[in-house]
Short mmCIF file of the C-alpha atoms (twelve columns), coordinates in Angstrom:
data_MODEL
# 
_entry.id   MODEL 
# 
loop_
_atom_site.group_PDB 
_atom_site.id 
_atom_site.type_symbol 
_atom_site.label_atom_id 
_atom_site.label_alt_id 
_atom_site.label_comp_id 
_atom_site.label_asym_id 
_atom_site.label_seq_id 
_atom_site.Cartn_x 
_atom_site.Cartn_y 
_atom_site.Cartn_z 
_atom_site.pdbx_PDB_model_num 
ATOM 1   C CA . UNK A 1   97.294  118.866 76.598  1 
ATOM 2   C CA . UNK A 2   95.604  116.521 74.159  1 
ATOM 3   C CA . UNK A 3   92.960  115.581 76.746  1 
ATOM 4   C CA . UNK A 4   92.031  119.162 77.639  1 
ATOM 5   C CA . UNK A 5   93.992  119.524 80.855  1 
ATOM 6   C CA . UNK A 6   92.895  118.269 84.255  1 
ATOM 7   C CA . UNK A 7   89.406  116.773 84.374  1 
ATOM 8   C CA . UNK A 8   87.300  119.043 86.571  1 
ATOM 9   C CA . UNK A 9   83.907  117.427 85.970  1 
ATOM 10  C CA . UNK A 10  84.352  115.077 88.936  1 
ATOM 11  C CA . UNK A 11  85.780  115.347 92.460  1 
ATOM 12  C CA . UNK A 12  88.535  112.819 91.684  1 
ATOM 13  C CA . UNK A 13  90.401  114.699 89.008  1 
ATOM 14  C CA . UNK A 14  93.491  112.483 89.289  1 
ATOM 15  C CA . UNK A 15  91.989  109.137 88.262  1 
ATOM 16  C CA . UNK A 16  89.630  110.857 85.783  1 
ATOM 17  C CA . UNK A 17  92.530  112.602 84.037  1 
ATOM 18  C CA . UNK A 18  94.586  109.392 84.057  1 
ATOM 19  C CA . UNK A 19  91.706  107.549 82.404  1 
ATOM 20  C CA . UNK A 20  91.547  110.126 79.622  1 
ATOM 21  C CA . UNK A 21  95.321  110.093 79.130  1 
ATOM 22  C CA . UNK A 22  95.424  106.309 78.792  1 
ATOM 23  C CA . UNK A 23  92.435  106.368 76.448  1 
ATOM 24  C CA . UNK A 24  94.290  108.924 74.287  1 
ATOM 25  C CA . UNK A 25  97.230  106.553 73.948  1 
ATOM 26  C CA . UNK A 26  99.567  107.999 76.561  1 
ATOM 27  C CA . UNK A 27  101.599 105.581 78.708  1 
ATOM 28  C CA . UNK A 28  102.388 105.876 82.414  1 
ATOM 29  C CA . UNK A 29  105.625 104.698 84.014  1 
ATOM 30  C CA . UNK A 30  106.839 104.342 87.591  1 
ATOM 31  C CA . UNK A 31  109.398 106.985 88.542  1 
ATOM 32  C CA . UNK A 32  111.295 105.567 91.517  1 
ATOM 33  C CA . UNK A 33  112.052 108.829 93.281  1 
ATOM 34  C CA . UNK A 34  110.160 110.628 96.040  1 
ATOM 35  C CA . UNK A 35  109.082 113.946 94.529  1 
ATOM 36  C CA . UNK A 36  106.321 114.866 96.972  1 
ATOM 37  C CA . UNK A 37  104.710 113.516 100.116 1 
ATOM 38  C CA . UNK A 38  101.181 113.707 101.436 1 
ATOM 39  C CA . UNK A 39  99.528  113.207 104.792 1 
ATOM 40  C CA . UNK A 40  97.260  110.285 105.493 1 
ATOM 41  C CA . UNK A 41  94.043  111.109 107.407 1 
ATOM 42  C CA . UNK A 42  94.817  111.597 111.078 1 
ATOM 43  C CA . UNK A 43  91.433  110.553 112.488 1 
ATOM 44  C CA . UNK A 44  88.080  109.045 111.506 1 
ATOM 45  C CA . UNK A 45  86.536  112.363 110.477 1 
ATOM 46  C CA . UNK A 46  89.358  113.131 108.030 1 
ATOM 47  C CA . UNK A 47  89.314  109.523 106.789 1 
ATOM 48  C CA . UNK A 48  85.578  109.719 106.104 1 
ATOM 49  C CA . UNK A 49  85.855  113.031 104.231 1 
ATOM 50  C CA . UNK A 50  88.648  111.667 102.047 1 
ATOM 51  C CA . UNK A 51  87.127  108.259 101.265 1 
ATOM 52  C CA . UNK A 52  83.672  109.728 100.645 1 
ATOM 53  C CA . UNK A 53  85.187  112.094 98.058  1 
ATOM 54  C CA . UNK A 54  87.135  109.252 96.448  1 
ATOM 55  C CA . UNK A 55  84.068  107.030 96.329  1 
ATOM 56  C CA . UNK A 56  81.761  109.712 94.965  1 
ATOM 57  C CA . UNK A 57  84.340  110.655 92.349  1 
ATOM 58  C CA . UNK A 58  84.697  107.033 91.277  1 
ATOM 59  C CA . UNK A 59  80.940  106.796 90.845  1 
ATOM 60  C CA . UNK A 60  80.918  110.019 88.813  1 
ATOM 61  C CA . UNK A 61  83.599  108.684 86.464  1 
ATOM 62  C CA . UNK A 62  81.858  105.308 86.263  1 
ATOM 63  C CA . UNK A 63  78.634  107.028 85.218  1 
ATOM 64  C CA . UNK A 64  80.142  109.562 82.789  1 
ATOM 65  C CA . UNK A 65  83.109  107.743 81.255  1 
ATOM 66  C CA . UNK A 66  82.717  104.084 82.142  1 
ATOM 67  C CA . UNK A 67  86.098  102.380 81.542  1 
ATOM 68  C CA . UNK A 68  84.264  99.312  80.278  1 
ATOM 69  C CA . UNK A 69  83.105  101.254 77.226  1 
ATOM 70  C CA . UNK A 70  85.741  104.006 76.978  1 
ATOM 71  C CA . UNK A 71  87.406  103.930 73.572  1 
ATOM 72  C CA . UNK A 72  91.193  103.691 73.488  1 
ATOM 73  C CA . UNK A 73  91.767  101.701 76.679  1 
ATOM 74  C CA . UNK A 74  93.485  98.320  76.584  1 
ATOM 75  C CA . UNK A 75  91.793  95.293  78.123  1 
ATOM 76  C CA . UNK A 76  94.145  95.405  81.130  1 
ATOM 77  C CA . UNK A 77  93.439  99.111  81.657  1 
ATOM 78  C CA . UNK A 78  89.671  98.525  81.534  1 
ATOM 79  C CA . UNK A 79  89.911  95.812  84.179  1 
ATOM 80  C CA . UNK A 80  92.229  97.920  86.327  1 
ATOM 81  C CA . UNK A 81  90.066  101.032 86.300  1 
ATOM 82  C CA . UNK A 82  86.891  99.016  86.753  1 
ATOM 83  C CA . UNK A 83  88.352  97.219  89.779  1 
ATOM 84  C CA . UNK A 84  89.361  100.570 91.334  1 
ATOM 85  C CA . UNK A 85  85.885  102.012 90.899  1 
ATOM 86  C CA . UNK A 86  83.738  99.009  91.803  1 
ATOM 87  C CA . UNK A 87  85.599  98.266  95.034  1 
ATOM 88  C CA . UNK A 88  83.167  100.607 96.797  1 
ATOM 89  C CA . UNK A 89  80.300  98.153  96.196  1 
ATOM 90  C CA . UNK A 90  82.090  95.749  98.545  1 
ATOM 91  C CA . UNK A 91  80.439  97.709  101.371 1 
ATOM 92  C CA . UNK A 92  77.030  96.221  100.526 1 
ATOM 93  C CA . UNK A 93  78.514  92.733  100.766 1 
ATOM 94  C CA . UNK A 94  80.009  93.638  104.122 1 
ATOM 95  C CA . UNK A 95  76.660  94.936  105.395 1 
ATOM 96  C CA . UNK A 96  74.946  91.684  104.380 1 
ATOM 97  C CA . UNK A 97  77.631  89.616  106.106 1 
ATOM 98  C CA . UNK A 98  77.251  91.749  109.238 1 
ATOM 99  C CA . UNK A 99  73.455  91.467  109.362 1 
ATOM 100 C CA . UNK A 100 73.164  87.818  108.222 1 
ATOM 101 C CA . UNK A 101 73.617  86.338  111.739 1 
ATOM 102 C CA . UNK A 102 70.946  88.663  113.136 1 
ATOM 103 C CA . UNK A 103 68.485  87.671  110.410 1 
ATOM 104 C CA . UNK A 104 69.079  84.004  111.249 1 
ATOM 105 C CA . UNK A 105 68.543  84.668  114.972 1 
ATOM 106 C CA . UNK A 106 65.353  86.647  114.342 1 
ATOM 107 C CA . UNK A 107 63.815  84.046  112.026 1 
ATOM 108 C CA . UNK A 108 65.530  80.772  113.016 1 
ATOM 109 C CA . UNK A 109 65.868  80.142  109.273 1 
ATOM 110 C CA . UNK A 110 69.324  79.180  108.051 1 
ATOM 111 C CA . UNK A 111 70.611  80.642  104.744 1 
ATOM 112 C CA . UNK A 112 71.705  77.170  103.620 1 
ATOM 113 C CA . UNK A 113 70.285  73.766  104.386 1 
ATOM 114 C CA . UNK A 114 73.241  71.591  105.321 1 
ATOM 115 C CA . UNK A 115 74.454  69.683  108.335 1 
ATOM 116 C CA . UNK A 116 76.866  71.359  110.729 1 
ATOM 117 C CA . UNK A 117 79.713  68.874  110.127 1 
ATOM 118 C CA . UNK A 118 79.670  69.057  106.289 1 
ATOM 119 C CA . UNK A 119 79.516  72.846  106.500 1 
ATOM 120 C CA . UNK A 120 82.493  73.011  108.881 1 
ATOM 121 C CA . UNK A 121 84.498  70.595  106.710 1 
ATOM 122 C CA . UNK A 122 84.046  72.857  103.691 1 
ATOM 123 C CA . UNK A 123 84.111  76.272  105.389 1 
ATOM 124 C CA . UNK A 124 87.164  75.934  107.653 1 
ATOM 125 C CA . UNK A 125 89.646  75.117  104.832 1 
ATOM 126 C CA . UNK A 126 88.156  77.918  102.675 1 
ATOM 127 C CA . UNK A 127 88.400  80.432  105.516 1 
ATOM 128 C CA . UNK A 128 91.901  79.330  106.592 1 
ATOM 129 C CA . UNK A 129 93.303  79.401  103.040 1 
ATOM 130 C CA . UNK A 130 91.853  82.877  102.463 1 
ATOM 131 C CA . UNK A 131 93.410  84.108  105.710 1 
ATOM 132 C CA . UNK A 132 96.788  82.554  104.903 1 
ATOM 133 C CA . UNK A 133 96.715  84.139  101.428 1 
ATOM 134 C CA . UNK A 134 96.088  87.578  102.961 1 
ATOM 135 C CA . UNK A 135 98.893  87.072  105.471 1 
ATOM 136 C CA . UNK A 136 101.316 85.949  102.754 1 
ATOM 137 C CA . UNK A 137 100.428 88.780  100.363 1 
ATOM 138 C CA . UNK A 138 100.507 91.289  103.236 1 
ATOM 139 C CA . UNK A 139 104.256 90.670  103.703 1 
ATOM 140 C CA . UNK A 140 104.044 90.985  107.468 1 
ATOM 141 C CA . UNK A 141 101.685 93.998  107.553 1 
ATOM 142 C CA . UNK A 142 98.355  92.165  107.424 1 
ATOM 143 C CA . UNK A 143 96.582  92.050  110.791 1 
ATOM 144 C CA . UNK A 144 93.323  90.142  110.965 1 
ATOM 145 C CA . UNK A 145 91.331  92.136  113.522 1 
ATOM 146 C CA . UNK A 146 92.666  95.532  112.452 1 
ATOM 147 C CA . UNK A 147 91.650  94.747  108.876 1 
ATOM 148 C CA . UNK A 148 88.180  93.649  110.003 1 
ATOM 149 C CA . UNK A 149 87.785  96.856  111.985 1 
ATOM 150 C CA . UNK A 150 88.996  98.958  109.059 1 
ATOM 151 C CA . UNK A 151 86.594  97.264  106.613 1 
ATOM 152 C CA . UNK A 152 83.717  97.841  108.999 1 
ATOM 153 C CA . UNK A 153 84.458  101.527 109.638 1 
ATOM 154 C CA . UNK A 154 84.610  102.334 105.920 1 
ATOM 155 C CA . UNK A 155 81.406  100.397 105.152 1 
ATOM 156 C CA . UNK A 156 78.845  103.164 105.712 1 
ATOM 157 C CA . UNK A 157 81.005  105.755 103.950 1 
ATOM 158 C CA . UNK A 158 81.320  103.537 100.872 1 
ATOM 159 C CA . UNK A 159 77.586  102.847 100.837 1 
ATOM 160 C CA . UNK A 160 76.875  106.586 100.928 1 
ATOM 161 C CA . UNK A 161 79.414  107.196 98.157  1 
ATOM 162 C CA . UNK A 162 77.787  104.553 95.934  1 
ATOM 163 C CA . UNK A 163 74.627  106.637 95.610  1 
ATOM 164 C CA . UNK A 164 76.561  109.131 93.469  1 
ATOM 165 C CA . UNK A 165 76.232  106.519 90.722  1 
ATOM 166 C CA . UNK A 166 72.517  107.280 90.435  1 
ATOM 167 C CA . UNK A 167 72.855  111.038 90.556  1 
ATOM 168 C CA . UNK A 168 73.314  111.963 94.233  1 
ATOM 169 C CA . UNK A 169 76.202  114.290 93.448  1 
ATOM 170 C CA . UNK A 170 78.575  115.703 96.093  1 
ATOM 171 C CA . UNK A 171 77.637  119.296 96.894  1 
ATOM 172 C CA . UNK A 172 81.224  120.508 96.825  1 
ATOM 173 C CA . UNK A 173 84.861  119.415 96.705  1 
ATOM 174 C CA . UNK A 174 85.912  118.769 100.306 1 
ATOM 175 C CA . UNK A 175 89.626  118.749 101.020 1 
ATOM 176 C CA . UNK A 176 90.806  116.163 103.548 1 
ATOM 177 C CA . UNK A 177 91.220  117.967 106.926 1 
ATOM 178 C CA . UNK A 178 94.874  118.322 107.954 1 
ATOM 179 C CA . UNK A 179 94.388  120.274 111.205 1 
ATOM 180 C CA . UNK A 180 92.744  119.685 114.570 1 
ATOM 181 C CA . UNK A 181 89.420  117.881 114.455 1 
ATOM 182 C CA . UNK A 182 86.126  119.449 115.468 1 
ATOM 183 C CA . UNK A 183 86.025  117.097 118.445 1 
ATOM 184 C CA . UNK A 184 84.243  113.905 119.348 1 
ATOM 185 C CA . UNK A 185 80.801  115.333 118.575 1 
ATOM 186 C CA . UNK A 186 81.622  115.466 114.857 1 
ATOM 187 C CA . UNK A 187 82.822  111.853 114.918 1 
ATOM 188 C CA . UNK A 188 79.793  110.700 116.932 1 
ATOM 189 C CA . UNK A 189 77.525  111.992 114.154 1 
ATOM 190 C CA . UNK A 190 79.360  109.750 111.695 1 
ATOM 191 C CA . UNK A 191 79.194  106.526 113.702 1 
ATOM 192 C CA . UNK A 192 75.518  106.531 114.717 1 
ATOM 193 C CA . UNK A 193 74.727  103.817 112.094 1 
ATOM 194 C CA . UNK A 194 77.080  101.510 113.974 1 
ATOM 195 C CA . UNK A 195 75.175  102.129 117.197 1 
ATOM 196 C CA . UNK A 196 72.037  101.111 115.290 1 
ATOM 197 C CA . UNK A 197 73.782  97.924  114.156 1 
ATOM 198 C CA . UNK A 198 74.747  97.190  117.755 1 
ATOM 199 C CA . UNK A 199 71.129  97.559  118.845 1 
ATOM 200 C CA . UNK A 200 69.919  95.207  116.102 1 
ATOM 201 C CA . UNK A 201 72.532  92.600  117.005 1 
ATOM 202 C CA . UNK A 202 71.820  92.707  120.721 1 
ATOM 203 C CA . UNK A 203 68.086  92.367  120.095 1 
ATOM 204 C CA . UNK A 204 68.660  89.466  117.688 1 
ATOM 205 C CA . UNK A 205 70.813  87.667  120.258 1 
ATOM 206 C CA . UNK A 206 67.990  87.960  122.773 1 
ATOM 207 C CA . UNK A 207 65.488  86.573  120.248 1 
ATOM 208 C CA . UNK A 208 67.921  83.807  119.321 1 
ATOM 209 C CA . UNK A 209 68.222  82.887  122.973 1 
ATOM 210 C CA . UNK A 210 64.439  82.591  123.163 1 
ATOM 211 C CA . UNK A 211 64.456  80.291  120.128 1 
ATOM 212 C CA . UNK A 212 67.091  78.116  121.792 1 
ATOM 213 C CA . UNK A 213 65.078  78.048  125.026 1 
ATOM 214 C CA . UNK A 214 62.011  76.823  123.122 1 
ATOM 215 C CA . UNK A 215 59.884  79.842  123.987 1 
ATOM 216 C CA . UNK A 216 58.601  79.990  120.412 1 
ATOM 217 C CA . UNK A 217 57.695  76.318  120.334 1 
ATOM 218 C CA . UNK A 218 61.073  74.928  119.376 1 
ATOM 219 C CA . UNK A 219 63.709  76.190  116.971 1 
ATOM 220 C CA . UNK A 220 63.016  75.708  113.299 1 
ATOM 221 C CA . UNK A 221 66.761  75.653  112.650 1 
ATOM 222 C CA . UNK A 222 69.399  73.302  113.959 1 
ATOM 223 C CA . UNK A 223 70.085  74.113  117.615 1 
ATOM 224 C CA . UNK A 224 73.845  73.800  117.145 1 
ATOM 225 C CA . UNK A 225 73.667  76.113  114.119 1 
ATOM 226 C CA . UNK A 226 71.755  78.724  116.140 1 
ATOM 227 C CA . UNK A 227 74.324  78.516  118.923 1 
ATOM 228 C CA . UNK A 228 77.153  79.008  116.399 1 
ATOM 229 C CA . UNK A 229 75.264  81.988  114.957 1 
ATOM 230 C CA . UNK A 230 75.107  83.524  118.437 1 
ATOM 231 C CA . UNK A 231 78.904  83.222  118.578 1 
ATOM 232 C CA . UNK A 232 79.223  84.781  115.113 1 
ATOM 233 C CA . UNK A 233 77.087  87.699  116.278 1 
ATOM 234 C CA . UNK A 234 79.250  88.156  119.358 1 
ATOM 235 C CA . UNK A 235 82.316  88.307  117.101 1 
ATOM 236 C CA . UNK A 236 80.672  91.006  114.959 1 
ATOM 237 C CA . UNK A 237 79.709  92.896  118.119 1 
ATOM 238 C CA . UNK A 238 83.307  92.887  119.306 1 
ATOM 239 C CA . UNK A 239 84.558  94.212  115.958 1 
ATOM 240 C CA . UNK A 240 81.963  97.018  115.932 1 
ATOM 241 C CA . UNK A 241 82.651  98.020  119.549 1 
ATOM 242 C CA . UNK A 242 86.408  98.049  118.861 1 
ATOM 243 C CA . UNK A 243 85.818  100.181 115.757 1 
ATOM 244 C CA . UNK A 244 83.617  102.699 117.573 1 
ATOM 245 C CA . UNK A 245 86.094  102.896 120.430 1 
ATOM 246 C CA . UNK A 246 89.022  103.528 118.066 1 
ATOM 247 C CA . UNK A 247 87.107  106.200 116.127 1 
ATOM 248 C CA . UNK A 248 86.066  108.091 119.262 1 
ATOM 249 C CA . UNK A 249 89.369  107.860 121.124 1 
ATOM 250 C CA . UNK A 250 91.606  108.908 118.244 1 
ATOM 251 C CA . UNK A 251 90.787  112.578 117.699 1 
ATOM 252 C CA . UNK A 252 93.345  114.932 116.154 1 
ATOM 253 C CA . UNK A 253 94.162  117.804 118.486 1 
ATOM 254 C CA . UNK A 254 97.092  119.242 116.553 1 
ATOM 255 C CA . UNK A 255 96.867  121.844 113.824 1 
ATOM 256 C CA . UNK A 256 100.008 120.531 112.118 1 
ATOM 257 C CA . UNK A 257 101.593 117.156 111.463 1 
ATOM 258 C CA . UNK A 258 104.742 116.423 113.454 1 
ATOM 259 C CA . UNK A 259 107.550 114.332 112.050 1 
ATOM 260 C CA . UNK A 260 108.629 111.447 114.332 1 
ATOM 261 C CA . UNK A 261 112.299 112.432 114.321 1 
ATOM 262 C CA . UNK A 262 115.010 112.466 116.976 1 
ATOM 263 C CA . UNK A 263 117.002 115.679 117.407 1 
ATOM 264 C CA . UNK A 264 119.141 116.519 120.484 1 
ATOM 265 C CA . UNK A 265 117.765 119.422 122.530 1 
ATOM 266 C CA . UNK A 266 118.677 121.541 125.505 1 
ATOM 267 C CA . UNK A 267 115.757 122.776 127.611 1 
ATOM 268 C CA . UNK A 268 116.009 125.760 129.976 1 
ATOM 269 C CA . UNK A 269 113.212 126.039 132.527 1 
ATOM 270 C CA . UNK A 270 114.512 129.150 134.267 1 
ATOM 271 C CA . UNK A 271 115.854 127.257 137.266 1 
ATOM 272 C CA . UNK A 272 117.663 124.351 135.590 1 
ATOM 273 C CA . UNK A 273 118.963 123.104 132.282 1 
ATOM 274 C CA . UNK A 274 117.946 119.687 130.930 1 
ATOM 275 C CA . UNK A 275 119.163 117.705 127.955 1 
ATOM 276 C CA . UNK A 276 116.934 115.432 125.926 1 
ATOM 277 C CA . UNK A 277 115.751 114.498 122.471 1 
ATOM 278 C CA . UNK A 278 112.700 115.278 120.383 1 
ATOM 279 C CA . UNK A 279 109.942 112.684 120.024 1 
ATOM 280 C CA . UNK A 280 108.330 114.594 117.162 1 
ATOM 281 C CA . UNK A 281 108.900 117.906 115.458 1 
ATOM 282 C CA . UNK A 282 107.324 120.660 113.370 1 
ATOM 283 C CA . UNK A 283 108.156 124.342 113.265 1 
ATOM 284 C CA . UNK A 284 104.862 125.037 115.106 1 
ATOM 285 C CA . UNK A 285 104.963 122.222 117.649 1 
ATOM 286 C CA . UNK A 286 107.169 119.560 119.157 1 
ATOM 287 C CA . UNK A 287 107.559 117.068 121.970 1 
ATOM 288 C CA . UNK A 288 110.753 116.389 123.898 1 
ATOM 289 C CA . UNK A 289 111.759 113.320 125.880 1 
ATOM 290 C CA . UNK A 290 113.380 114.279 129.181 1 
ATOM 291 C CA . UNK A 291 114.434 112.548 132.374 1 
ATOM 292 C CA . UNK A 292 111.771 114.474 134.330 1 
ATOM 293 C CA . UNK A 293 108.381 116.097 133.645 1 
ATOM 294 C CA . UNK A 294 107.886 119.784 132.904 1 
ATOM 295 C CA . UNK A 295 105.037 121.703 134.577 1 
ATOM 296 C CA . UNK A 296 101.958 121.854 132.372 1 
ATOM 297 C CA . UNK A 297 101.247 125.318 130.899 1 
ATOM 298 C CA . UNK A 298 104.883 126.297 131.543 1 
ATOM 299 C CA . UNK A 299 106.834 128.175 128.851 1 
ATOM 300 C CA . UNK A 300 110.377 126.859 128.462 1 
ATOM 301 C CA . UNK A 301 113.274 127.679 126.176 1 
ATOM 302 C CA . UNK A 302 114.347 124.937 123.774 1 
ATOM 303 C CA . UNK A 303 117.648 124.871 121.896 1 
ATOM 304 C CA . UNK A 304 117.415 122.419 119.027 1 
ATOM 305 C CA . UNK A 305 120.728 121.041 117.766 1 
ATOM 306 C CA . UNK A 306 120.064 120.367 114.082 1 
ATOM 307 C CA . UNK A 307 122.828 118.684 112.026 1 
ATOM 308 C CA . UNK A 308 124.147 121.985 110.619 1 
ATOM 309 C CA . UNK A 309 122.702 124.616 112.937 1 
ATOM 310 C CA . UNK A 310 121.336 125.216 116.435 1 
ATOM 311 C CA . UNK A 311 118.008 127.016 116.602 1 
ATOM 312 C CA . UNK A 312 116.003 128.225 119.577 1 
ATOM 313 C CA . UNK A 313 112.408 128.917 120.454 1 
ATOM 314 C CA . UNK A 314 109.717 128.695 123.121 1 
ATOM 315 C CA . UNK A 315 107.726 125.566 123.967 1 
ATOM 316 C CA . UNK A 316 104.409 125.914 125.805 1 
ATOM 317 C CA . UNK A 317 103.892 122.607 127.612 1 
ATOM 318 C CA . UNK A 318 100.397 121.231 127.019 1 
ATOM 319 C CA . UNK A 319 100.955 117.533 127.695 1 
ATOM 320 C CA . UNK A 320 103.231 115.727 130.143 1 
ATOM 321 C CA . UNK A 321 103.292 111.995 130.798 1 
ATOM 322 C CA . UNK A 322 105.613 109.023 130.863 1 
ATOM 323 C CA . UNK A 323 106.512 108.042 127.335 1 
ATOM 324 C CA . UNK A 324 104.592 105.135 125.818 1 
ATOM 325 C CA . UNK A 325 107.033 104.787 122.955 1 
ATOM 326 C CA . UNK A 326 109.142 101.680 122.576 1 
ATOM 327 C CA . UNK A 327 112.496 101.818 124.436 1 
ATOM 328 C CA . UNK A 328 111.603 105.189 126.029 1 
ATOM 329 C CA . UNK A 329 109.375 104.092 128.920 1 
ATOM 330 C CA . UNK A 330 111.640 105.697 131.550 1 
ATOM 331 C CA . UNK A 331 111.532 109.132 129.900 1 
ATOM 332 C CA . UNK A 332 108.927 111.861 130.201 1 
ATOM 333 C CA . UNK A 333 107.060 113.089 127.145 1 
ATOM 334 C CA . UNK A 334 106.586 116.885 127.181 1 
ATOM 335 C CA . UNK A 335 104.756 118.354 124.187 1 
ATOM 336 C CA . UNK A 336 102.966 121.442 122.987 1 
ATOM 337 C CA . UNK A 337 103.062 124.412 120.575 1 
ATOM 338 C CA . UNK A 338 106.505 125.706 119.647 1 
ATOM 339 C CA . UNK A 339 107.440 129.182 118.441 1 
ATOM 340 C CA . UNK A 340 110.890 129.661 116.836 1 
ATOM 341 C CA . UNK A 341 112.714 132.854 117.824 1 
ATOM 342 C CA . UNK A 342 113.140 134.021 114.235 1 
ATOM 343 C CA . UNK A 343 111.923 133.249 110.733 1 
ATOM 344 C CA . UNK A 344 115.458 132.045 109.989 1 
ATOM 345 C CA . UNK A 345 115.099 129.445 112.750 1 
ATOM 346 C CA . UNK A 346 111.702 128.383 111.372 1 
ATOM 347 C CA . UNK A 347 113.181 128.033 107.881 1 
ATOM 348 C CA . UNK A 348 116.050 125.941 109.238 1 
ATOM 349 C CA . UNK A 349 113.590 123.528 110.852 1 
ATOM 350 C CA . UNK A 350 111.582 123.296 107.626 1 
ATOM 351 C CA . UNK A 351 114.713 122.663 105.542 1 
ATOM 352 C CA . UNK A 352 115.811 119.926 107.944 1 
ATOM 353 C CA . UNK A 353 112.403 118.211 107.836 1 
ATOM 354 C CA . UNK A 354 112.334 118.383 104.034 1 
ATOM 355 C CA . UNK A 355 115.802 116.806 103.909 1 
ATOM 356 C CA . UNK A 356 114.685 113.790 105.947 1 
ATOM 357 C CA . UNK A 357 111.396 113.237 104.102 1 
ATOM 358 C CA . UNK A 358 112.665 110.167 102.196 1 
ATOM 359 C CA . UNK A 359 113.359 108.496 105.547 1 
ATOM 360 C CA . UNK A 360 109.740 109.083 106.545 1 
ATOM 361 C CA . UNK A 361 108.687 106.683 103.786 1 
ATOM 362 C CA . UNK A 362 110.218 103.815 105.747 1 
ATOM 363 C CA . UNK A 363 107.910 101.815 108.092 1 
ATOM 364 C CA . UNK A 364 107.921 103.222 111.605 1 
ATOM 365 C CA . UNK A 365 107.289 101.230 114.751 1 
ATOM 366 C CA . UNK A 366 106.871 102.143 118.379 1 
ATOM 367 C CA . UNK A 367 105.691 105.658 117.658 1 
ATOM 368 C CA . UNK A 368 102.501 106.567 119.491 1 
ATOM 369 C CA . UNK A 369 100.308 109.590 118.947 1 
ATOM 370 C CA . UNK A 370 100.187 112.073 121.786 1 
ATOM 371 C CA . UNK A 371 98.455  115.370 122.322 1 
# 
């Protein structure tokens, strides 16, 4: 190729190669056909590994071939690439916004000198219009608190990635984990900065309360403003606690991704035969929805009635509970590792899953993750 093949000098070879191609005069077009699919990170550990690599790679490209000065790029391309690479600096803004209330409570010094009413009159319309714009542009997918939690959980990772701009290079190329996580201990190591933030906020609220009580000789700031700042801190606390809770509770326990697809099945337990439907499926694991629970650790025979073939295998039941999926609350979820009887059966499952991949691109609702 005219640009020397894939760029291997950074850990984000895709955007780096694209930059070089555009600078060399090549054009890119949208091909409206699904040619390949990838897996999104399944838990916080995988998310952190992926976004840290992306961020560090962006900083490497920004330092080595800054799109602002790269010859051959159009103005629109410069702005586009620059926006993609500088988005990671947003994390510093987020950190300041998160700590600002605590600084006010510690010092009783407001960041701006203005009355409460004029501030509210200007801030509320600004905040409401920004929120409405996000909701409108989100086309029904924007959720306020989930977005706040997401922005908070990526903050420390983006800050760490930003240091690659000044030479703190990644030690190696780390592929996003696709299999079972190392457990909660690995995730706990990643979220300790958020525990530190919690401690700072709680301490600042206590100090702010002392300012309001006049222990320090009367508040230097407006009492109403300090009280509002206490509420702002409580809001930030709630977001951080919700983020930590989500990161710790959602740990990947599967070694393979399962497609949320419904296929009729017949289950033989040795003493009875049950009919049901799959909740999710992969050639190495599945879950079936039945009218009754299966004994945990039991090995049962499963006949899977695919559109063009029936295949069989053995399911080892690892998880049994009432389904928490929409419209299936009266059925029992029974999941675990699955072993097809033959390689032909395994291939048939794979071919079926590949054939329905385009459907997987559609938004899914009511599908919950289970062990």
